[in-house]
PyMOL commands that place a pseudoatom at each C-alpha (Angstrom):
pseudoatom trace, name=CA, resn=MET, resi=1, chain=A, elem=C, hetatm=0, pos=[-0.141, 0.016, 0.049]
pseudoatom trace, name=CA, resn=THR, resi=2, chain=A, elem=C, hetatm=0, pos=[1.490, 3.459, -0.984]
pseudoatom trace, name=CA, resn=LYS, resi=3, chain=A, elem=C, hetatm=0, pos=[1.673, 6.284, 1.508]
pseudoatom trace, name=CA, resn=THR, resi=4, chain=A, elem=C, hetatm=0, pos=[-0.980, 8.179, -0.418]
pseudoatom trace, name=CA, resn=THR, resi=5, chain=A, elem=C, hetatm=0, pos=[-3.404, 5.172, -0.408]
pseudoatom trace, name=CA, resn=HIS, resi=6, chain=A, elem=C, hetatm=0, pos=[-2.743, 4.513, 3.282]
pseudoatom trace, name=CA, resn=LEU, resi=7, chain=A, elem=C, hetatm=0, pos=[-3.522, 8.255, 4.017]
pseudoatom trace, name=CA, resn=LEU, resi=8, chain=A, elem=C, hetatm=0, pos=[-6.895, 8.028, 1.878]
pseudoatom trace, name=CA, resn=VAL, resi=9, chain=A, elem=C, hetatm=0, pos=[-7.845, 5.009, 3.695]
pseudoatom trace, name=CA, resn=SER, resi=10, chain=A, elem=C, hetatm=0, pos=[-7.022, 6.371, 7.209]
pseudoatom trace, name=CA, resn=GLY, resi=11, chain=A, elem=C, hetatm=0, pos=[-8.994, 9.662, 6.164]
pseudoatom trace, name=CA, resn=ILE, resi=12, chain=A, elem=C, hetatm=0, pos=[-12.028, 7.654, 5.035]
pseudoatom trace, name=CA, resn=ALA, resi=13, chain=A, elem=C, hetatm=0, pos=[-11.855, 5.440, 8.204]
pseudoatom trace, name=CA, resn=LEU, resi=14, chain=A, elem=C, hetatm=0, pos=[-11.790, 8.819, 10.212]
pseudoatom trace, name=CA, resn=LEU, resi=15, chain=A, elem=C, hetatm=0, pos=[-14.772, 10.221, 8.561]
pseudoatom trace, name=CA, resn=ALA, resi=16, chain=A, elem=C, hetatm=0, pos=[-16.651, 6.970, 9.001]
pseudoatom trace, name=CA, resn=VAL, resi=17, chain=A, elem=C, hetatm=0, pos=[-15.930, 7.094, 12.803]
pseudoatom trace, name=CA, resn=LEU, resi=18, chain=A, elem=C, hetatm=0, pos=[-16.878, 10.838, 12.939]
pseudoatom trace, name=CA, resn=SER, resi=19, chain=A, elem=C, hetatm=0, pos=[-20.177, 10.374, 11.127]
pseudoatom trace, name=CA, resn=LEU, resi=20, chain=A, elem=C, hetatm=0, pos=[-20.999, 7.427, 13.354]
pseudoatom trace, name=CA, resn=THR, resi=21, chain=A, elem=C, hetatm=0, pos=[-20.425, 9.393, 16.451]
pseudoatom trace, name=CA, resn=ALA, resi=22, chain=A, elem=C, hetatm=0, pos=[-22.094, 12.391, 15.098]
pseudoatom trace, name=CA, resn=CYS, resi=23, chain=A, elem=C, hetatm=0, pos=[-25.243, 10.528, 14.186]
pseudoatom trace, name=CA, resn=PRO, resi=24, chain=A, elem=C, hetatm=0, pos=[-26.427, 9.640, 17.828]
pseudoatom trace, name=CA, resn=SER, resi=25, chain=A, elem=C, hetatm=0, pos=[-26.287, 13.333, 19.026]
pseudoatom trace, name=CA, resn=GLN, resi=26, chain=A, elem=C, hetatm=0, pos=[-28.188, 14.454, 15.867]
pseudoatom trace, name=CA, resn=ARG, resi=27, chain=A, elem=C, hetatm=0, pos=[-30.836, 11.759, 16.810]
pseudoatom trace, name=CA, resn=GLN, resi=28, chain=A, elem=C, hetatm=0, pos=[-30.937, 12.914, 20.396]
pseudoatom trace, name=CA, resn=GLN, resi=29, chain=A, elem=C, hetatm=0, pos=[-31.313, 16.429, 19.241]
pseudoatom trace, name=CA, resn=GLN, resi=30, chain=A, elem=C, hetatm=0, pos=[-34.093, 15.489, 16.981]
pseudoatom trace, name=CA, resn=ALA, resi=31, chain=A, elem=C, hetatm=0, pos=[-35.741, 13.399, 19.705]
pseudoatom trace, name=CA, resn=LYS, resi=32, chain=A, elem=C, hetatm=0, pos=[-35.557, 16.460, 22.183]
pseudoatom trace, name=CA, resn=SER, resi=33, chain=A, elem=C, hetatm=0, pos=[-37.019, 18.519, 19.290]
pseudoatom trace, name=CA, resn=ASN, resi=34, chain=A, elem=C, hetatm=0, pos=[-39.766, 16.195, 18.729]
pseudoatom trace, name=CA, resn=LYS, resi=35, chain=A, elem=C, hetatm=0, pos=[-40.570, 15.831, 22.469]
pseudoatom trace, name=CA, resn=LYS, resi=36, chain=A, elem=C, hetatm=0, pos=[-40.770, 19.704, 22.621]
pseudoatom trace, name=CA, resn=ILE, resi=37, chain=A, elem=C, hetatm=0, pos=[-43.243, 19.566, 19.710]
pseudoatom trace, name=CA, resn=SER, resi=38, chain=A, elem=C, hetatm=0, pos=[-45.369, 17.037, 21.185]
pseudoatom trace, name=CA, resn=THR, resi=39, chain=A, elem=C, hetatm=0, pos=[-45.307, 18.682, 24.577]
pseudoatom trace, name=CA, resn=MET, resi=40, chain=A, elem=C, hetatm=0, pos=[-46.623, 21.874, 23.261]
pseudoatom trace, name=CA, resn=SER, resi=41, chain=A, elem=C, hetatm=0, pos=[-49.346, 20.145, 21.191]
pseudoatom trace, name=CA, resn=ASN, resi=42, chain=A, elem=C, hetatm=0, pos=[-51.176, 18.922, 24.412]
pseudoatom trace, name=CA, resn=VAL, resi=43, chain=A, elem=C, hetatm=0, pos=[-51.995, 22.715, 25.209]
pseudoatom trace, name=CA, resn=LYS, resi=44, chain=A, elem=C, hetatm=0, pos=[-54.428, 24.173, 22.820]
pseudoatom trace, name=CA, resn=HIS, resi=45, chain=A, elem=C, hetatm=0, pos=[-54.996, 27.820, 22.171]
pseudoatom trace, name=CA, resn=LEU, resi=46, chain=A, elem=C, hetatm=0, pos=[-58.642, 28.885, 21.856]
pseudoatom trace, name=CA, resn=SER, resi=47, chain=A, elem=C, hetatm=0, pos=[-60.392, 31.749, 20.050]
pseudoatom trace, name=CA, resn=LYS, resi=48, chain=A, elem=C, hetatm=0, pos=[-63.772, 32.682, 21.103]
pseudoatom trace, name=CA, resn=SER, resi=49, chain=A, elem=C, hetatm=0, pos=[-65.383, 30.693, 18.460]
pseudoatom trace, name=CA, resn=GLU, resi=50, chain=A, elem=C, hetatm=0, pos=[-63.441, 27.523, 19.705]
pseudoatom trace, name=CA, resn=PHE, resi=51, chain=A, elem=C, hetatm=0, pos=[-64.276, 28.414, 23.205]
pseudoatom trace, name=CA, resn=LEU, resi=52, chain=A, elem=C, hetatm=0, pos=[-68.041, 28.638, 22.423]
pseudoatom trace, name=CA, resn=ALA, resi=53, chain=A, elem=C, hetatm=0, pos=[-67.775, 25.231, 20.743]
pseudoatom trace, name=CA, resn=LYS, resi=54, chain=A, elem=C, hetatm=0, pos=[-65.675, 23.318, 23.060]
pseudoatom trace, name=CA, resn=VAL, resi=55, chain=A, elem=C, hetatm=0, pos=[-66.136, 24.804, 26.472]
pseudoatom trace, name=CA, resn=ALA, resi=56, chain=A, elem=C, hetatm=0, pos=[-69.043, 26.662, 27.083]
pseudoatom trace, name=CA, resn=ASN, resi=57, chain=A, elem=C, hetatm=0, pos=[-71.502, 28.594, 24.733]
pseudoatom trace, name=CA, resn=TYR, resi=58, chain=A, elem=C, hetatm=0, pos=[-72.322, 31.430, 27.312]
pseudoatom trace, name=CA, resn=GLU, resi=59, chain=A, elem=C, hetatm=0, pos=[-74.128, 33.409, 24.507]
pseudoatom trace, name=CA, resn=GLN, resi=60, chain=A, elem=C, hetatm=0, pos=[-76.644, 30.741, 23.799]
pseudoatom trace, name=CA, resn=ASN, resi=61, chain=A, elem=C, hetatm=0, pos=[-76.824, 29.944, 27.674]
pseudoatom trace, name=CA, resn=PRO, resi=62, chain=A, elem=C, hetatm=0, pos=[-76.026, 33.339, 29.419]
pseudoatom trace, name=CA, resn=GLN, resi=63, chain=A, elem=C, hetatm=0, pos=[-78.087, 32.186, 32.601]
pseudoatom trace, name=CA, resn=GLU, resi=64, chain=A, elem=C, hetatm=0, pos=[-76.628, 28.713, 33.059]
pseudoatom trace, name=CA, resn=TRP, resi=65, chain=A, elem=C, hetatm=0, pos=[-73.125, 27.145, 32.982]
pseudoatom trace, name=CA, resn=LYS, resi=66, chain=A, elem=C, hetatm=0, pos=[-73.171, 24.282, 30.662]
pseudoatom trace, name=CA, resn=TYR, resi=67, chain=A, elem=C, hetatm=0, pos=[-69.664, 22.567, 30.106]
pseudoatom trace, name=CA, resn=LEU, resi=68, chain=A, elem=C, hetatm=0, pos=[-69.477, 20.997, 26.566]
pseudoatom trace, name=CA, resn=GLY, resi=69, chain=A, elem=C, hetatm=0, pos=[-66.293, 19.284, 26.892]
pseudoatom trace, name=CA, resn=ASP, resi=70, chain=A, elem=C, hetatm=0, pos=[-65.488, 15.499, 27.059]
pseudoatom trace, name=CA, resn=LYS, resi=71, chain=A, elem=C, hetatm=0, pos=[-63.233, 15.654, 30.029]
pseudoatom trace, name=CA, resn=PRO, resi=72, chain=A, elem=C, hetatm=0, pos=[-62.424, 18.245, 32.710]
pseudoatom trace, name=CA, resn=ALA, resi=73, chain=A, elem=C, hetatm=0, pos=[-60.342, 21.378, 31.764]
pseudoatom trace, name=CA, resn=ILE, resi=74, chain=A, elem=C, hetatm=0, pos=[-58.098, 24.156, 33.040]
pseudoatom trace, name=CA, resn=ILE, resi=75, chain=A, elem=C, hetatm=0, pos=[-58.266, 27.422, 30.979]
pseudoatom trace, name=CA, resn=ASP, resi=76, chain=A, elem=C, hetatm=0, pos=[-55.499, 29.728, 31.246]
pseudoatom trace, name=CA, resn=PHE, resi=77, chain=A, elem=C, hetatm=0, pos=[-56.202, 33.362, 30.460]
pseudoatom trace, name=CA, resn=TYR, resi=78, chain=A, elem=C, hetatm=0, pos=[-52.821, 34.993, 29.564]
pseudoatom trace, name=CA, resn=ALA, resi=79, chain=A, elem=C, hetatm=0, pos=[-50.987, 37.456, 27.694]
pseudoatom trace, name=CA, resn=SER, resi=80, chain=A, elem=C, hetatm=0, pos=[-47.576, 36.962, 25.726]
pseudoatom trace, name=CA, resn=TRP, resi=81, chain=A, elem=C, hetatm=0, pos=[-46.090, 40.124, 27.465]
pseudoatom trace, name=CA, resn=CYS, resi=82, chain=A, elem=C, hetatm=0, pos=[-46.970, 38.840, 31.005]
pseudoatom trace, name=CA, resn=GLY, resi=83, chain=A, elem=C, hetatm=0, pos=[-43.909, 37.450, 32.967]
pseudoatom trace, name=CA, resn=PRO, resi=84, chain=A, elem=C, hetatm=0, pos=[-45.776, 35.278, 35.447]
pseudoatom trace, name=CA, resn=CYS, resi=85, chain=A, elem=C, hetatm=0, pos=[-47.569, 33.861, 32.353]
pseudoatom trace, name=CA, resn=ARG, resi=86, chain=A, elem=C, hetatm=0, pos=[-44.650, 32.834, 30.617]
pseudoatom trace, name=CA, resn=MET, resi=87, chain=A, elem=C, hetatm=0, pos=[-43.152, 31.151, 33.825]
pseudoatom trace, name=CA, resn=LEU, resi=88, chain=A, elem=C, hetatm=0, pos=[-46.531, 29.253, 34.087]
pseudoatom trace, name=CA, resn=ALA, resi=89, chain=A, elem=C, hetatm=0, pos=[-46.581, 28.127, 30.503]
pseudoatom trace, name=CA, resn=PRO, resi=90, chain=A, elem=C, hetatm=0, pos=[-43.970, 25.181, 30.852]
pseudoatom trace, name=CA, resn=VAL, resi=91, chain=A, elem=C, hetatm=0, pos=[-45.869, 23.935, 34.086]
pseudoatom trace, name=CA, resn=LEU, resi=92, chain=A, elem=C, hetatm=0, pos=[-49.012, 23.731, 32.077]
pseudoatom trace, name=CA, resn=GLU, resi=93, chain=A, elem=C, hetatm=0, pos=[-47.257, 21.869, 29.311]
pseudoatom trace, name=CA, resn=GLU, resi=94, chain=A, elem=C, hetatm=0, pos=[-45.856, 19.326, 31.861]
pseudoatom trace, name=CA, resn=LEU, resi=95, chain=A, elem=C, hetatm=0, pos=[-49.234, 18.783, 33.316]
pseudoatom trace, name=CA, resn=ALA, resi=96, chain=A, elem=C, hetatm=0, pos=[-50.907, 18.624, 29.880]
pseudoatom trace, name=CA, resn=ASN, resi=97, chain=A, elem=C, hetatm=0, pos=[-48.579, 15.691, 29.172]
pseudoatom trace, name=CA, resn=GLU, resi=98, chain=A, elem=C, hetatm=0, pos=[-48.862, 14.152, 32.632]
pseudoatom trace, name=CA, resn=TYR, resi=99, chain=A, elem=C, hetatm=0, pos=[-52.670, 14.376, 32.579]
pseudoatom trace, name=CA, resn=ALA, resi=100, chain=A, elem=C, hetatm=0, pos=[-53.188, 14.043, 28.813]
pseudoatom trace, name=CA, resn=ASP, resi=101, chain=A, elem=C, hetatm=0, pos=[-55.756, 11.197, 29.085]
pseudoatom trace, name=CA, resn=GLN, resi=102, chain=A, elem=C, hetatm=0, pos=[-57.625, 12.805, 31.899]
pseudoatom trace, name=CA, resn=ILE, resi=103, chain=A, elem=C, hetatm=0, pos=[-57.938, 16.538, 31.297]
pseudoatom trace, name=CA, resn=HIS, resi=104, chain=A, elem=C, hetatm=0, pos=[-57.759, 19.440, 28.695]
pseudoatom trace, name=CA, resn=ILE, resi=105, chain=A, elem=C, hetatm=0, pos=[-55.512, 22.331, 29.027]
pseudoatom trace, name=CA, resn=TYR, resi=106, chain=A, elem=C, hetatm=0, pos=[-56.459, 25.296, 27.006]
pseudoatom trace, name=CA, resn=LYS, resi=107, chain=A, elem=C, hetatm=0, pos=[-55.016, 28.808, 26.691]
pseudoatom trace, name=CA, resn=VAL, resi=108, chain=A, elem=C, hetatm=0, pos=[-56.863, 31.958, 25.963]
pseudoatom trace, name=CA, resn=ASP, resi=109, chain=A, elem=C, hetatm=0, pos=[-54.932, 34.947, 24.998]
pseudoatom trace, name=CA, resn=THR, resi=110, chain=A, elem=C, hetatm=0, pos=[-56.544, 37.990, 26.595]
pseudoatom trace, name=CA, resn=GLU, resi=111, chain=A, elem=C, hetatm=0, pos=[-55.162, 40.413, 24.139]
pseudoatom trace, name=CA, resn=ALA, resi=112, chain=A, elem=C, hetatm=0, pos=[-56.495, 38.698, 21.085]
pseudoatom trace, name=CA, resn=GLU, resi=113, chain=A, elem=C, hetatm=0, pos=[-59.787, 37.616, 22.751]
pseudoatom trace, name=CA, resn=ARG, resi=114, chain=A, elem=C, hetatm=0, pos=[-60.697, 40.710, 24.739]
pseudoatom trace, name=CA, resn=GLU, resi=115, chain=A, elem=C, hetatm=0, pos=[-64.563, 39.848, 24.599]
pseudoatom trace, name=CA, resn=LEU, resi=116, chain=A, elem=C, hetatm=0, pos=[-63.976, 36.458, 25.929]
pseudoatom trace, name=CA, resn=ALA, resi=117, chain=A, elem=C, hetatm=0, pos=[-61.713, 37.714, 28.672]
pseudoatom trace, name=CA, resn=ALA, resi=118, chain=A, elem=C, hetatm=0, pos=[-64.440, 40.382, 29.478]
pseudoatom trace, name=CA, resn=ALA, resi=119, chain=A, elem=C, hetatm=0, pos=[-67.204, 37.838, 29.623]
pseudoatom trace, name=CA, resn=PHE, resi=120, chain=A, elem=C, hetatm=0, pos=[-65.319, 36.116, 32.620]
pseudoatom trace, name=CA, resn=GLY, resi=121, chain=A, elem=C, hetatm=0, pos=[-64.255, 39.196, 34.286]
pseudoatom trace, name=CA, resn=ILE, resi=122, chain=A, elem=C, hetatm=0, pos=[-60.535, 38.702, 33.861]
pseudoatom trace, name=CA, resn=ARG, resi=123, chain=A, elem=C, hetatm=0, pos=[-58.878, 41.542, 35.539]
pseudoatom trace, name=CA, resn=SER, resi=124, chain=A, elem=C, hetatm=0, pos=[-55.452, 40.129, 36.333]
pseudoatom trace, name=CA, resn=ILE, resi=125, chain=A, elem=C, hetatm=0, pos=[-53.293, 37.394, 34.443]
pseudoatom trace, name=CA, resn=PRO, resi=126, chain=A, elem=C, hetatm=0, pos=[-52.593, 34.853, 34.531]
pseudoatom trace, name=CA, resn=THR, resi=127, chain=A, elem=C, hetatm=0, pos=[-56.159, 33.719, 35.834]
pseudoatom trace, name=CA, resn=LEU, resi=128, chain=A, elem=C, hetatm=0, pos=[-56.964, 29.985, 35.615]
pseudoatom trace, name=CA, resn=LEU, resi=129, chain=A, elem=C, hetatm=0, pos=[-60.352, 28.608, 35.257]
pseudoatom trace, name=CA, resn=PHE, resi=130, chain=A, elem=C, hetatm=0, pos=[-60.740, 25.128, 36.532]
pseudoatom trace, name=CA, resn=VAL, resi=131, chain=A, elem=C, hetatm=0, pos=[-63.669, 23.453, 34.805]
pseudoatom trace, name=CA, resn=PRO, resi=132, chain=A, elem=C, hetatm=0, pos=[-64.929, 19.970, 36.282]
pseudoatom trace, name=CA, resn=MET, resi=133, chain=A, elem=C, hetatm=0, pos=[-67.211, 17.849, 34.214]
pseudoatom trace, name=CA, resn=HIS, resi=134, chain=A, elem=C, hetatm=0, pos=[-70.056, 18.664, 36.532]
pseudoatom trace, name=CA, resn=GLY, resi=135, chain=A, elem=C, hetatm=0, pos=[-70.790, 21.672, 38.550]
pseudoatom trace, name=CA, resn=GLN, resi=136, chain=A, elem=C, hetatm=0, pos=[-69.589, 25.231, 38.544]
pseudoatom trace, name=CA, resn=PRO, resi=137, chain=A, elem=C, hetatm=0, pos=[-65.999, 26.279, 37.428]
pseudoatom trace, name=CA, resn=GLN, resi=138, chain=A, elem=C, hetatm=0, pos=[-63.523, 27.801, 39.923]
pseudoatom trace, name=CA, resn=MET, resi=139, chain=A, elem=C, hetatm=0, pos=[-61.160, 30.564, 39.255]
pseudoatom trace, name=CA, resn=ALA, resi=140, chain=A, elem=C, hetatm=0, pos=[-57.521, 30.993, 40.693]
pseudoatom trace, name=CA, resn=GLN, resi=141, chain=A, elem=C, hetatm=0, pos=[-55.341, 34.069, 40.006]
pseudoatom trace, name=CA, resn=GLY, resi=142, chain=A, elem=C, hetatm=0, pos=[-51.597, 34.250, 39.729]
pseudoatom trace, name=CA, resn=ALA, resi=143, chain=A, elem=C, hetatm=0, pos=[-48.844, 31.722, 38.573]
pseudoatom trace, name=CA, resn=LEU, resi=144, chain=A, elem=C, hetatm=0, pos=[-49.705, 28.831, 40.934]
pseudoatom trace, name=CA, resn=PRO, resi=145, chain=A, elem=C, hetatm=0, pos=[-46.852, 26.339, 41.609]
pseudoatom trace, name=CA, resn=LYS, resi=146, chain=A, elem=C, hetatm=0, pos=[-46.902, 22.875, 40.186]
pseudoatom trace, name=CA, resn=PRO, resi=147, chain=A, elem=C, hetatm=0, pos=[-47.847, 21.064, 43.558]
pseudoatom trace, name=CA, resn=ALA, resi=148, chain=A, elem=C, hetatm=0, pos=[-50.901, 23.650, 43.975]
pseudoatom trace, name=CA, resn=LEU, resi=149, chain=A, elem=C, hetatm=0, pos=[-52.048, 22.908, 40.273]
pseudoatom trace, name=CA, resn=VAL, resi=150, chain=A, elem=C, hetatm=0, pos=[-51.581, 19.131, 40.839]
pseudoatom trace, name=CA, resn=GLU, resi=151, chain=A, elem=C, hetatm=0, pos=[-53.618, 19.369, 44.029]
pseudoatom trace, name=CA, resn=ALA, resi=152, chain=A, elem=C, hetatm=0, pos=[-56.425, 21.545, 42.155]
pseudoatom trace, name=CA, resn=ILE, resi=153, chain=A, elem=C, hetatm=0, pos=[-56.362, 18.976, 39.343]
pseudoatom trace, name=CA, resn=GLN, resi=154, chain=A, elem=C, hetatm=0, pos=[-56.956, 16.165, 41.873]
pseudoatom trace, name=CA, resn=LYS, resi=155, chain=A, elem=C, hetatm=0, pos=[-59.641, 17.618, 43.986]
pseudoatom trace, name=CA, resn=VAL, resi=156, chain=A, elem=C, hetatm=0, pos=[-61.440, 20.124, 41.694]
pseudoatom trace, name=CA, resn=LEU, resi=157, chain=A, elem=C, hetatm=0, pos=[-61.276, 18.351, 38.283]
pseudoatom trace, name=CA, resn=LEU, resi=158, chain=A, elem=C, hetatm=0, pos=[-60.826, 14.511, 39.143]
pseudoatom trace, name=CA, resn=ASN, resi=159, chain=A, elem=C, hetatm=0, pos=[-62.753, 14.687, 42.499]
pseudoatom trace, name=CA, resn=LYS, resi=160, chain=A, elem=C, hetatm=0, pos=[-59.860, 12.808, 44.210]
pseudoatom trace, name=CA, resn=GLN, resi=161, chain=A, elem=C, hetatm=0, pos=[-59.398, 13.615, 47.847]
for i in range(1, 161): cmd.bond("trace and resi %d" % i, "trace and resi %d" % (i + 1))
show_as sticks, trace
zoom trace
């Protein structure tokens, strides 16, 4: 084997080793990226028309709360400029994954959906509306810590003491 051939074979072998070691990290990054995408997909953003169809049509039933969902829900009234809202968002995404089969988690942008926010008397954000399958919804204001949210989910939404 000539010196040039030996260098060429060594170079090809080095490239093969580098490509093999680079692939797992790319796969890991892709997996992390896919995980982020799936995490975010469990929290649904609602417009007023979607709220009326999926949660409660308060225009059709102004005197009576009638929940339209198929499982309990948390509705986060937020704004993109709100610091506490941004801090709460990843916690809600975690909970949406952890309770995906048991509850819905929705978000309503109070800047884009002013009429909807006004209908619920939203005066500070974040405000969370806990909607059980039966009975009246309950509101909580502020960026609650995850343990408090888990407790509310268990007691208010899933009726577990």
